[in-house]
C-alpha positions in Angstrom: -23.4 -39.5 54.1 -23.2 -36.0 55.2 -21.0 -33.8 54.1 -18.1 -31.8 56.0 -18.5 -28.1 56.3 -15.9 -26.6 54.1 -12.9 -24.8 56.0 -12.9 -21.0 55.9 -9.6 -19.4 54.3 -7.6 -18.1 57.0 -5.5 -15.0 56.8 -2.0 -15.3 55.5 -0.3 -15.6 59.2 3.1 -17.3 59.1 2.8 -18.7 62.7 0.1 -20.7 61.9 0.5 -24.6 61.7 3.9 -24.5 63.0 5.6 -24.2 66.9 7.2 -20.9 68.2 10.3 -21.4 70.3 10.2 -18.9 73.4 12.7 -18.8 76.4 10.6 -20.5 79.1 13.2 -18.6 82.1 12.2 -15.1 80.3 8.5 -16.1 80.7 8.2 -18.1 83.8 10.4 -14.4 85.5 7.9 -12.4 83.1 5.0 -14.1 84.7 6.3 -14.4 88.1 6.7 -10.7 88.3 3.2 -9.8 87.5 2.2 -12.6 89.8 4.3 -10.4 92.1 2.9 -7.1 91.8 -0.2 -8.1 92.4 0.3 -9.5 95.3 1.8 -7.1 96.7 0.0 -4.0 95.2 -3.5 -5.4 95.6 -3.4 -8.2 98.2 -1.0 -7.9 100.8 0.3 -5.1 101.8 -1.6 -1.2 103.3 -1.5 1.6 102.3 0.7 3.7 104.9 -1.8 6.8 104.2 -4.9 5.2 105.8 -3.7 1.9 107.0 -6.1 -0.4 104.5 -5.3 -3.1 102.1 -7.2 -2.9 99.1 -9.9 -5.5 99.9 -10.8 -3.8 103.5 -10.7 -0.1 101.8 -13.3 -1.3 99.2 -15.4 -2.8 102.2 -15.6 0.4 104.1 -16.1 2.6 101.2 -18.9 0.2 100.0 -20.5 -0.1 103.1 -20.4 3.9 103.3 -22.1 4.3 99.5 -24.9 2.1 101.0 -25.7 4.2 103.9 -24.6 1.4 106.8 -24.2 4.0 109.3 -23.7 3.1 113.2 -27.3 4.9 113.7 -29.2 3.0 111.0 -30.4 -0.7 110.9 -28.1 -3.9 110.4 -28.0 -6.0 106.9 -26.9 -9.2 106.3 -22.7 -9.8 105.5 -23.9 -11.6 102.8 -24.8 -8.8 100.7 -22.3 -6.6 102.2 -20.0 -8.7 100.4 -22.1 -9.1 97.6 -21.8 -5.6 96.7 -18.4 -5.5 97.1 -17.9 -8.3 95.4 -19.9 -7.4 92.0 -19.1 -3.9 92.0 -15.4 -3.1 93.2 -13.5 -6.5 94.1 -12.1 -8.8 91.4 -12.1 -11.9 93.7 -14.1 -14.6 95.6 -16.7 -14.1 98.4 -14.5 -16.1 100.8 -11.6 -13.3 100.9 -14.3 -10.6 101.0 -15.8 -12.1 104.2 -12.8 -13.1 105.9 -11.2 -9.2 105.8 -14.8 -8.0 106.5 -14.8 -10.9 109.9 -11.1 -8.7 110.8 -12.5 -5.3 110.8 -15.2 -6.1 113.5 -13.4 -8.4 115.9 -12.0 -6.2 118.9 -9.3 -8.7 119.9 -8.1 -8.7 116.6 -8.1 -4.7 116.2 -7.6 -2.2 118.9 -10.5 0.2 117.4 -13.0 -2.1 115.6 -14.0 -1.0 112.1 -17.0 -2.9 111.5 -19.9 -3.3 113.8 -20.7 -7.0 113.7 -23.9 -8.4 115.1 -23.8 -12.2 115.6 -21.1 -14.8 115.6 -18.0 -13.2 114.3 -15.3 -16.1 115.6 -13.7 -16.1 118.8 -9.8 -16.5 119.2 -10.6 -20.4 119.2 -13.4 -20.7 116.2 -14.5 -19.5 113.4 -17.2 -17.1 112.3 -20.4 -17.8 110.9 -21.6 -18.3 107.5 -22.2 -14.4 106.1 -26.1 -15.4 105.7 -26.0 -16.0 109.3 -24.6 -12.6 111.0 -25.1 -9.3 110.2 -22.7 -5.9 110.0 -22.9 -2.1 109.7 -20.1 0.7 110.2 -18.3 1.4 113.8 -18.2 4.7 114.4 -14.7 4.8 113.8 -15.4 3.8 110.1 -17.3 7.2 110.2 -14.1 8.7 110.5 -12.5 7.1 107.7 -14.4 7.6 105.3 -15.9 11.0 106.0 -15.1 14.0 103.4 -15.1 11.5 100.2 -17.8 13.5 98.7 -15.2 16.5 98.8 -13.1 15.6 96.5 -10.1 14.9 99.4 -8.2 11.9 97.5 -8.3 11.0 93.9 -10.8 8.1 92.7 -9.6 5.4 90.0 -11.4 3.1 88.0 -12.5 -0.3 89.7 -11.8 -3.6 87.4 -13.9 -3.4 84.8 -13.8 0.3 84.3 -17.3 0.8 84.8 -17.3 2.5 88.3 -14.6 4.4 90.1 -13.5 3.8 93.8 -11.4 5.5 96.0 -7.3 5.1 95.5 -6.9 5.6 99.7 -9.7 6.5 102.4 -9.3 10.4 104.1 -8.2 8.0 107.3 -8.7 10.7 110.2 -7.7 8.0 112.1 -4.0 6.7 112.0 -5.1 3.7 111.4 -2.1 1.4 110.2 -0.7 2.6 113.7 -3.6 1.7 116.1 -5.1 -1.2 114.9 -1.5 -2.7 113.3 -1.9 -5.2 109.8 -0.2 -8.4 109.1 0.3 -10.1 105.5 2.5 -12.5 103.5 3.5 -10.7 100.1 5.6 -12.2 97.4 9.0 -12.2 99.2 8.2 -9.9 102.1 5.8 -9.6 104.9 4.5 -7.1 107.0 3.5 -7.5 110.6 2.8 -4.2 112.7 1.8 -4.1 116.5 -1.4 -2.2 117.3 -1.4 0.7 119.4 -3.2 3.5 121.9 -5.2 6.2 119.8 -4.5 8.5 122.1 -0.9 8.4 122.4 -0.3 8.1 118.6 -2.7 11.0 118.0 -0.7 12.8 120.8 2.3 11.8 119.0 1.0 12.5 115.7 -0.3 16.1 116.9 3.4 16.9 118.5 4.6 16.0 114.5 2.2 18.5 113.5 3.4 21.7 115.1 6.8 20.2 115.2 8.1 18.9 111.9 11.4 18.3 112.4 10.7 16.6 116.0 13.3 13.6 116.5 12.7 10.1 117.3 12.9 10.2 120.8 10.6 13.3 121.1 8.0 11.3 119.7 8.5 7.9 122.2 7.3 10.3 125.2 3.9 10.1 123.5 4.0 6.6 122.4 5.7 4.1 124.6 4.8 0.9 123.1 2.4 -1.3 121.7 -1.1 -1.6 123.1 -2.6 -4.6 122.5 -6.0 -5.5 122.0 -6.3 -8.2 124.5 -4.4 -6.4 127.2 -1.5 -8.4 128.9 2.0 -7.7 129.6 4.5 -6.8 127.3 7.9 -7.7 128.6 11.0 -6.3 127.6 11.2 -2.8 125.8 14.6 -3.3 123.6 12.6 -4.4 120.6 9.8 -2.5 120.9 12.4 0.3 120.6 14.3 -1.0 117.7 11.6 -1.5 115.7 10.4 2.3 116.2 14.0 3.2 115.2 14.4 0.6 112.3 10.8 -1.0 111.3 11.8 -4.0 112.7 12.7 -5.4 116.2 10.9 -8.6 118.5 9.3 -8.4 122.1 7.5 -10.6 124.5 4.0 -10.6 125.5 2.6 -12.3 128.8 -0.8 -13.2 130.2 -2.0 -11.4 132.9 -2.6 -13.9 135.7 -2.9 -14.0 139.7 -2.7 -16.6 142.2 -6.4 -17.0 144.4 -7.7 -19.5 146.3 -9.8 -21.1 143.7 -11.2 -23.6 146.4 -10.9 -23.6 150.8 -8.4 -25.7 150.2 -6.3 -25.0 146.9 -4.4 -22.2 145.2 -4.9 -21.7 141.3 -3.8 -19.5 139.0 -6.7 -17.3 137.4 -5.7 -15.6 133.9 -7.9 -12.8 133.2 -5.9 -11.5 129.4 -3.3 -13.5 127.3 -1.3 -12.5 124.7 -2.4 -11.0 121.3 -3.5 -13.9 119.3 -3.5 -16.7 121.9 -6.7 -18.1 123.0 -7.8 -20.1 125.9 -8.1 -23.7 124.2 -5.1 -23.1 122.7 -3.2 -22.3 126.4 -5.0 -25.5 127.6 -3.8 -27.7 124.5 -0.3 -26.9 125.5 -1.0 -27.7 129.1 -2.6 -31.1 128.8 1.0 -31.7 126.4 3.1 -30.1 129.0 1.7 -32.3 132.0 1.3 -35.3 130.0 5.7 -35.3 128.7 6.4 -34.4 132.0 7.5 -30.3 131.2 4.8 -29.4 133.3 4.3 -30.4 137.3 2.0 -29.4 139.8 -0.7 -28.4 138.0 -4.5 -30.7 138.6 -6.8 -28.7 136.3 -7.3 -26.4 133.7 -10.5 -24.9 133.2 -11.9 -22.4 130.7 -14.7 -20.1 132.6 -15.1 -17.5 130.3 -18.3 -15.8 129.5 -19.7 -12.6 128.5 -20.9 -11.3 131.8 -16.7 -11.5 133.6 -15.0 -11.5 130.0 -11.9 -14.1 129.8 -11.6 -16.3 133.0 -8.9 -19.5 132.7 -8.5 -20.7 135.8 -5.2 -23.5 136.3 -5.4 -25.5 139.7 -2.1 -26.1 141.7 -1.5 -29.1 143.6 -0.9 -29.1 147.2 2.8 -28.5 148.3 3.7 -26.8 144.8 4.4 -23.3 145.0 1.9 -21.1 142.3 4.3 -18.9 141.5 6.7 -21.3 140.3 4.2 -22.9 138.5 3.2 -19.9 136.9 7.1 -19.6 136.0 6.6 -23.2 134.5 3.8 -21.8 132.8 5.5 -18.9 130.8 8.0 -21.3 129.5 6.3 -23.4 128.1 2.9 -22.6 127.0 1.7 -19.5 125.1 0.9 -17.7 128.3 3.9 -16.1 126.9 4.4 -15.7 123.5 6.7 -13.2 121.3 5.7 -10.9 118.7 8.1 -10.1 115.9 7.1 -6.4 114.3 7.8 -5.6 110.3 6.7 -2.6 109.5 6.7 -3.3 105.6 3.9 -0.5 103.9 3.2 1.1 100.6 4.3 4.4 100.2 3.7 6.4 97.1 3.3 3.0 95.7 6.1 1.1 96.9 6.8 -1.3 99.5 9.0 0.3 102.3 10.3 -0.3 105.9 9.1 2.3 108.5 9.9 3.3 111.6 7.6 5.0 114.3 8.0 8.7 112.8 8.1 7.8 109.4 4.7 5.9 110.1 3.4 9.3 111.5 4.8 11.3 108.5 3.1 9.6 105.9 -0.4 9.7 108.1 0.4 13.5 109.0 0.9 14.3 105.3 -1.7 12.6 104.3 -3.8 14.4 107.1 -2.4 17.7 105.5 -3.2 17.1 101.9 -6.5 15.6 102.5 -7.5 19.1 104.7 -5.9 21.2 102.1 -8.4 19.5 99.0 -11.3 19.6 101.3 -10.4 23.3 102.0 -10.1 23.7 98.4 -13.2 22.2 97.5 -15.3 23.7 100.3 -14.4 27.3 98.9 -14.7 26.4 95.3 -18.3 25.1 96.3 -18.6 28.6 98.7 -17.8 30.9 95.7 -19.9 29.1 93.1 -22.7 29.5 95.4 -22.2 33.1 96.5 -21.9 34.0 92.6 -25.6 32.7 92.4 -26.5 34.4 95.2 -25.6 37.4 94.2 -27.5 36.8 90.7 -30.3 36.2 92.4 -30.3 39.2 94.6 -29.4 41.3 91.6 -32.6 39.5 89.9 -34.8 40.0 92.9 -34.5 44.1 92.9 -35.4 44.4 89.4 -38.3 41.3 89.4 -40.8 42.9 87.4 -38.4 43.4 84.5 -37.0 39.6 84.9 -40.3 38.8 84.7 -40.8 40.9 81.8 -37.9 39.7 79.5 -38.4 36.2 80.4 -42.0 37.0 79.0 -41.1 38.7 75.6 -38.6 36.4 75.3 -38.6 34.0 72.2 -37.7 30.8 74.0 -35.3 29.7 76.6 -32.4 30.9 74.9 -33.3 33.8 74.0 -34.0 34.6 77.8 -30.7 33.3 79.0 -29.0 36.0 76.4 -31.4 38.8 77.2 -31.2 38.7 81.1 -27.3 38.5 80.6 -27.4 41.1 78.5 -30.0 43.2 80.7 -28.7 42.8 84.2 -24.8 42.0 83.0 -25.2 38.3 85.0 -23.3 35.4 83.8 -24.8 32.5 82.5 -24.6 30.4 85.5 -26.4 33.2 87.0 -28.7 33.5 84.3 -29.4 30.1 84.1 -30.4 30.2 87.9 -32.9 32.5 87.5 -34.7 30.8 84.9 -35.2 28.1 87.1 -36.2 30.0 90.1 -39.2 28.9 92.1 -42.0 32.2 92.5 -41.9 31.2 96.2 -38.5 32.2 96.3 -39.9 36.2 95.8 -40.7 36.8 98.9 -39.4 39.5 101.7 -38.4 37.0 103.6 -36.6 35.0 101.3 -34.2 38.1 100.2 -33.5 38.4 103.9 -32.3 35.1 103.7 -30.3 35.6 100.9 -28.6 38.6 102.5 -27.7 36.5 105.0 -26.3 33.6 103.4 -24.3 35.9 101.3 -22.7 37.2 104.5 -21.8 33.8 105.8 -20.9 32.9 102.4 -18.2 35.9 102.2 -16.8 35.4 106.2 -16.3 31.8 105.1 -14.8 31.9 101.7 -12.3 34.4 104.0 -11.6 31.6 106.4 -11.1 29.0 104.0 -8.2 31.3 102.4 -6.8 32.0 105.3 -6.6 28.4 106.1 -5.0 27.8 102.4 -2.4 30.8 102.6 -1.2 29.8 106.0 0.3 27.0 106.4 0.7 27.4 110.8 -3.3 27.7 110.3 -3.5 24.7 108.4 -1.3 22.8 110.6 -3.5 23.8 113.8 -6.8 22.6 112.0 -5.6 19.7 111.5 -4.0 19.5 114.7 -7.3 20.1 116.3 -9.4 17.4 114.3 -6.9 15.0 115.3 -7.7 15.9 119.0 -11.5 15.7 118.7 -10.8 12.1 116.9 -9.0 11.1 119.6 -11.6 12.4 122.6 -14.2 10.5 120.2 -13.0 7.2 120.2 -9.7 6.8 122.2 -9.8 4.6 125.3 -7.2 3.8 128.4 -4.3 2.0 127.5 -5.4 -2.0 128.2 -1.5 -3.6 128.1 1.3 -2.7 130.9 4.8 -2.4 129.4 7.7 -4.1 131.8 11.0 -3.6 131.2 12.1 -6.6 132.4 10.3 -9.6 133.7 11.4 -9.4 137.4 15.1 -11.5 136.9 14.5 -13.8 133.8 15.5 -13.0 130.3 13.0 -12.0 127.9 15.3 -11.6 124.7 16.4 -15.2 124.8 14.4 -18.5 123.7 11.9 -19.2 126.3 13.4 -22.7 127.0 16.5 -21.5 127.9 15.5 -19.7 131.0 14.9 -21.6 134.2 12.8 -20.2 137.2 14.2 -18.9 140.1 11.3 -19.9 142.6 11.7 -23.2 143.8 8.5 -25.2 142.4 7.6 -27.1 145.5 7.3 -24.7 148.9 10.0 -25.9 151.2 9.6 -27.1 154.5 10.0 -24.2 156.6 9.2 -23.2 159.8 6.0 -21.7 159.9 3.2 -20.4 162.7 -0.5 -21.3 162.7 -2.9 -18.4 163.7 -6.5 -19.0 164.7 -8.0 -15.7 164.9 -11.0 -13.8 167.6 -13.5 -14.2 164.2 -12.5 -17.5 163.4 -10.3 -16.9 160.3 -7.4 -19.9 159.6 -3.6 -18.7 158.5 -0.3 -19.0 158.2 3.0 -16.8 158.6 6.0 -17.0 156.4 7.9 -17.8 159.6 7.9 -18.9 162.7 9.2 -15.5 164.6 7.0 -14.7 167.7 4.1 -12.1 167.3 4.9 -8.7 167.7 3.9 -6.9 170.7 4.4 -3.5 169.8 1.2 -1.5 171.2 1.1 0.5 168.3 1.5 -2.0 165.9 -1.2 -4.7 167.3 -3.8 -1.5 166.5 -3.2 -1.3 163.3 -3.8 -5.3 162.9 -6.9 -6.7 162.1 -8.6 -9.4 164.6 -6.9 -11.0 167.2 -5.3 -14.3 167.8 -7.1 -16.5 169.8 -4.9 -19.6 169.6 -1.7 -20.7 167.5 0.7 -23.2 166.7 4.5 -23.4 165.5 4.5 -26.1 163.0 6.2 -25.9 159.6 4.8 -25.7 156.0 4.3 -29.4 154.8 3.1 -30.3 158.2 -0.1 -30.9 159.4 -1.3 -29.7 163.4 -4.5 -30.6 164.6 -8.2 -28.0 165.8 -9.4 -28.6 168.8 -13.5 -28.5 168.7 -15.9 -27.5 171.4 -17.6 -30.9 170.8 -14.0 -33.0 172.2 -13.0 -33.7 168.6 -9.5 -33.2 167.0 -9.3 -32.7 163.4 -6.2 -33.1 161.4 -5.4 -29.9 159.2 -2.7 -29.6 156.3 -1.0 -26.4 156.7 -0.1 -26.4 153.1 -3.9 -26.0 152.6 -3.8 -22.8 154.4 -3.4 -19.0 153.0 -0.4 -17.8 153.4 0.0 -14.4 155.0 2.7 -11.2 153.3 5.7 -11.4 155.1 5.3 -7.7 157.0 7.6 -5.7 159.6 4.9 -5.5 162.2 2.8 -8.2 163.1 0.4 -9.8 159.9 -2.8 -8.8 159.2 -5.4 -12.1 159.9 -7.7 -10.2 157.6 -6.3 -12.5 154.4 -6.9 -15.7 156.2 -9.7 -18.4 155.5 -12.6 -19.0 157.6 -12.2 -22.1 159.4 -15.7 -24.0 158.8 -14.3 -24.2 155.1 -11.1 -25.6 156.2 -12.5 -27.9 159.1 -16.0 -29.8 158.5 -18.0 -29.0 161.6 -21.0 -30.3 163.1 -23.6 -28.1 163.6 -23.3 -25.5 166.5 -19.1 -26.9 166.8 -16.7 -24.4 166.7 -12.6 -24.6 167.0 -11.6 -23.2 170.1 -7.9 -23.7 169.9 -5.2 -25.1 167.4 -2.6 -27.9 168.7 0.5 -29.9 167.5 0.3 -33.4 166.3 4.1 -33.4 166.6 5.4 -36.9 168.8 7.5 -34.4 170.8 5.2 -31.7 171.4 3.9 -31.0 174.8 0.6 -32.5 176.2 -2.7 -31.1 175.4 -4.8 -29.5 178.4 -7.9 -28.7 177.7 -11.5 -28.0 180.0 -15.2 -28.2 179.5 -18.1 -26.0 180.7 -19.2 -28.2 183.5 -15.2 -27.8 185.2 -14.0 -30.9 183.7 -10.0 -30.7 183.3 -7.8 -33.3 181.0 -4.3 -33.7 179.6 -4.0 -36.0 177.0 -1.3 -38.6 176.8 1.9 -37.3 174.9 1.5 -39.1 171.1 -1.6 -40.6 171.3 -2.7 -39.3 167.7 -4.1 -42.4 165.5 -2.3 -42.2 162.0 -5.2 -43.0 159.8 -8.0 -41.1 160.7 -9.1 -37.1 160.0 -10.7 -36.3 162.9 -11.0 -38.3 166.5 -12.4 -37.6 170.0 -9.9 -36.5 173.1 -12.5 -35.9 175.7 -15.9 -37.7 176.6 -18.0 -35.8 177.3 -20.8 -35.5 179.5 -24.8 -34.7 177.7 -24.9 -30.5 177.4 -20.8 -30.2 178.2 -18.8 -29.2 175.8 -14.8 -27.8 175.8 -14.7 -23.9 176.2 -10.5 -23.6 175.5 -7.4 -26.0 175.1 -3.7 -25.1 175.0 -0.6 -27.3 175.7 0.8 -27.7 179.2 4.0 -29.2 180.9 3.8 -30.3 184.3 5.6 -26.9 185.4 2.4 -24.6 183.9 -0.4 -23.4 185.5 -3.8 -23.9 184.3 -6.5 -21.7 185.0 -10.6 -21.5 184.9 -13.0 -19.1 185.3 -16.3 -19.5 186.0 -19.0 -17.3 185.1 -19.8 -16.2 188.6 -16.6 -14.6 188.8 -14.2 -17.2 190.3 -10.8 -17.8 189.7 -9.4 -21.0 189.7 -5.6 -21.9 189.3 -3.4 -24.7 189.8 -0.4 -26.8 188.7 -0.6 -29.0 185.5 1.2 -31.8 187.3 -2.2 -32.4 189.5 -3.4 -33.1 186.6 -2.5 -36.8 185.1 -1.9 -37.5 181.5 -4.7 -39.7 180.7 -6.0 -41.6 177.3 -8.3 -40.3 174.2 -11.2 -42.3 175.2 -10.9 -40.9 179.1 -13.5 -38.1 180.5 -10.8 -36.2 182.6 -11.0 -35.1 186.5 -12.9 -32.7 188.2 -11.0 -29.2 187.6 -13.1 -26.5 189.8 -16.3 -26.6 192.0 -19.0 -24.6 190.3 -21.9 -23.4 192.0 -25.5 -24.4 190.3 -26.2 -22.9 187.2 -22.8 -21.5 186.8 -20.1 -22.6 184.1 -16.4 -22.1 183.0 -16.3 -19.2 180.4 -12.3 -19.1 180.0 -9.9 -21.5 180.2 -6.0 -20.9 179.7 -2.3 -22.0 180.3 0.4 -20.1 181.7 4.0 -21.3 180.6 6.4 -21.8 183.9 8.3 -18.4 184.8 5.7 -16.6 182.7 3.1 -15.2 185.6 4.4 -12.0 185.5 3.8 -11.3 182.1 0.0 -12.7 182.2 -2.8 -10.9 182.5 -6.5 -11.7 183.4 -9.4 -10.4 181.0 -12.6 -10.5 182.5 -15.9 -8.8 181.0 -19.0 -8.9 183.1 -22.8 -8.5 182.2 -26.2 -9.5 182.5 -27.1 -13.3 181.9 -30.2 -13.2 180.3 -29.1 -10.6 177.5 -28.7 -11.9 174.2 -25.2 -12.6 173.0 -23.4 -9.2 171.1 -25.9 -7.3 172.4 -24.1 -5.3 175.5 -20.9 -3.8 175.7 -20.4 -4.6 179.7 -17.5 -4.0 181.7 -14.1 -4.9 181.5 -11.2 -5.4 183.9 -7.9 -6.1 183.1 -5.4 -7.3 186.0 -2.0 -9.4 186.8 -2.2 -13.0 187.0 0.3 -12.7 190.1 -2.9 -11.1 191.9 -4.6 -14.5 192.0 -3.2 -16.7 194.6 -2.8 -20.5 193.6 -5.9 -23.0 195.0 -6.2 -26.7 194.7 -7.3 -28.7 191.9 -11.2 -29.2 192.2 -11.7 -26.2 194.7 -13.8 -22.8 194.3 -11.2 -20.6 193.9 -10.9 -17.0 194.5 -13.4 -14.0 193.1 -11.6 -12.4 190.6 -14.3 -9.2 189.1 -16.7 -7.2 191.3 -20.1 -7.0 190.2 -21.8 -3.8 189.2 -25.8 -2.8 189.7 -27.7 -4.8 186.7 -24.4 -7.4 186.2 -24.8 -11.1 187.8 -22.1 -12.9 184.8 -19.0 -13.2 183.7 -19.9 -13.5 180.0 -16.2 -13.2 178.3 -12.5 -13.9 180.2 -9.1 -14.8 178.8 -5.6 -15.4 180.7 -2.5 -14.7 178.5 0.7 -13.0 178.3 0.3 -9.0 178.1 -1.0 -7.0 176.5 -4.9 -8.1 175.7 -6.7 -7.2 173.0 -10.7 -7.2 172.4 -12.7 -7.0 169.3 -16.1 -6.8 167.9 -17.5 -9.3 166.1 -16.3 -7.7 162.6 -12.7 -7.9 164.0 -13.0 -4.3 164.7 -11.1 -3.0 167.9 -12.6 -2.3 171.1 -10.5 -0.3 173.8 -9.8 -2.5 176.9 -9.5 -0.3 180.1 -5.6 0.1 181.4 -4.0 -2.6 183.9 -5.4 -2.2 187.7 -3.6 -4.0 190.3 -6.4 -4.9 192.3 -8.0 -8.0 191.4 -11.7 -8.3 193.3 -12.7 -4.7 191.9 -15.4 -3.9 189.3 -15.2 -3.2 185.9 -14.6 -0.5 183.6 -18.3 0.3 180.8 -17.1 -1.1 176.8 -17.9 1.6 173.8 -18.9 -2.1 172.4 -19.3 -5.6 172.7 -16.6 -7.6 172.7 -16.6 -10.7 170.7 -13.2 -12.3 171.2 -9.8 -11.6 173.1 -6.1 -12.6 172.5 
């Protein structure tokens, strides 16, 4: 049997072998305080001077030590993490990599300090593993670390006392205010908003030169936070509280606008989100709101974000809903409006403090004054040391032969050093420097260089002493360096600051706010307009169009047809193929209200709203209401027709209103009562008008009846209706030219004459001559009949000047300055 080894003798100890009673409360209190101290000072809270937590400071210091400057190649992130963990940070690699990723994210920091290459994550997704990404210092990080080799900050031992690390970085950038901070310690937390570098530096420079500046003086330069994601800050009272006390709150809103996402549907396009909110989170909340019936009027939400166009979140609005009211709902129930609570807690002289704007600036300004002062002292010492050596070397060069003789005759280096000091009255550093001198420095050129260096060193020493002796000069130097930093790294403001949300509360809970805008578009009166260039739009009301001459000249395009309706009704579009197509008024863009006539440039092309066949065009608009007047129309072959009232299919989107013969087409249409006058103008300059009662209403399948008698090869170029009692206000516009010229290439000549100058004739007759042709003209290429004043436009909607009204009907026209595309 094996023997048990003997137990060694234990030193005498009265605690061995017995239980020691301790106070659990005292033990827990002591252990908890040690843990809390470690979290507060070594992990969670940033230093107010450089705005960095220990892990962030160690990352930047180690990257600078590794030479990973912006002009150097990227290295694997895992290599940086390994160097930081092995030399400086006594924690896991995951914590180090997470901190480095945040330093590289442009949506997290207003001024990123790490230049990341690869997938460093997004607001909705995490980053790739450190073995897949690469990194180097961002340009701003160079400004944070410049001067570490000039004794500008104190160095402290690392976790195993084998290396040293800076206690704080020189921080030429006010990092804490520019990039903000977030962290949770024990019993306290910090949450600081990012700001604009140019604004913060401007306030700091004012404080440098005016140490007694008040908070009100500084807020003139820093009006509010500037978030990396842009957006809007709504309500600045909370921001002012934070600047005064270090604590406050404000609301952030997405940047959104209403657009036509399809020809028939409006949508809300979001291009900037609140700070820290990702598009996937917004889409998820929209889906939840639609399912729970909190959100109405939304048909889809699509994320179209890409690297080329940036953030683009499209929220489609259902027909009949007011996009502005839907947007108010989204602000209320989704993260498109979010809150940000400011809690400016940072370490000042090793103690956590809550700081206002002025205190934050004072700490950084004092730090920069200390850094520049210590740098100047270091540079002064280095230059004095160098000047001392240069002066000794100049002495040796003057008597170089004797110096060589003294060295050769000495037994060893110590003897040579001693004899040089005695013979030439040198200091020990000077004698040592001469002993290490290379023979190539003994040339005449080297002596000239040394004399120049001596003069330069004396000048620099004088400047450095002046800086250290004059506080104003020191502050001026610090201010100039701040200005250079702002010019190098500053960018324009991204976040818009708003005092209020335009009537909605921004300080209360979001659920307490209600939209003042009606959610669904009211069925209010409106007027639908068709322009000469083929644009459709609706106005905000059914008020008659302003006919002021000056106002109409400033309006884009002309109105060739219009109909009074309501916002939620339907109207008809009469086409050249004899069809009537149903159009929803809500599908048309609403023109903004103006003091004058509306600009039709905001309309939608008619082809995007009405499905047309090849070579088919819309010639007029008409009402589909049962009580509307009968629709009158005319064709190119001289046929006229009045469509029976109320003959509208309820279940069809398009139907025929006239049976056309081969080669015929509709040239115009308008509502007509029995007392109105129907007017036709032919290409051979004949004008015929007769009472609408001469044309009995017919069904949709009818082909109409003869309207005007045409000569061979001639056609109707225009059709209009002059309401009863308004003949005195109507005019006839005719434009003549050559029938063989290409359309749109000839300006032609135009004549404007009063409608009542033309005598009426019976239906199916030839009418009277309305225009006398000039040499080279053989046809009327364009005509129009309607209320004065008439206006002409080119193919792009540009105005074309028409001649004044000529009371004579049978006269030649006046040459035009440009081709006319439409008259209205």
